[in-house]
N, C-alpha and C positions, 0 to 999 in steps of 0.2 A: 504494500500500500504506500503510495507516494505521499509526500508531505502536503502537497496541494489537495489531494482528495481527502486526507484526514482533516485538514483545516476547513474544507468545505462542509464536511460532515459535522464538525463541531459547531460551525456557524449556523447550519440548518437546525441543529438541536437547540441552540440558544434562541434562535428566532421563533421556533415553534413554542417554546416555553413562554416567551414574552407575549406571543399572540393569545395564549390561553389564560393569561392572568385574569382578565375580566369575565371569564366564563366558568371558572371553578368555584370552589367553596367561598372564596373571598369576593367574588363578583358582586353579590348582593350588597356587601358592606361598601365596596367601592362606588356602587351606584347611589347609595344612600348618603355618602359623605358629602359635606358641603362646607363652605367657608363660614366660620362663625361671624356673627354680627358684632358691632362695637360693644354693645351691652354685655353680650355673652363673653366676649374677650376680657372685659374689665372684671367680670365675676371670676373667671378662671385665674387671672393674674392675682386678684385679691386673695382667693382661697389658697393658691399656691404660696404666696408670700406669707400668709398666716401660718401655713404648715411648716415652711422653712424656719420661720421665727420660733415656733414652738419647739421644733427639733433642736435648734441652736440653744434655746433657753434650757431645755432638759440636759443637754450635753454640758453646758456651762455650770448648771447646778451640780451635776455629778462630779465635775472637776473640782468645784469648790468644796464639796463634801469630802472627797478623797484627799484634797490638800489639807483640810482641817484635821482629819483623823490620822493621816499618814505623814503629814508635814511637820 
């Protein structure tokens, strides 16, 4: 098998996989996906920021407790 025929075979395989992306089990999800509106985007950013802040606060509290007992 020559290099050219092997490369053509690999390229055809990749192209067939890409063509079938919207038809398989993820097709319904891709069809329903949409860009969020400004209000929805603000809610997502706010909730994510609160979550990051809470995780940081818990980590800082653990560090302070460990420093108090072990330091």
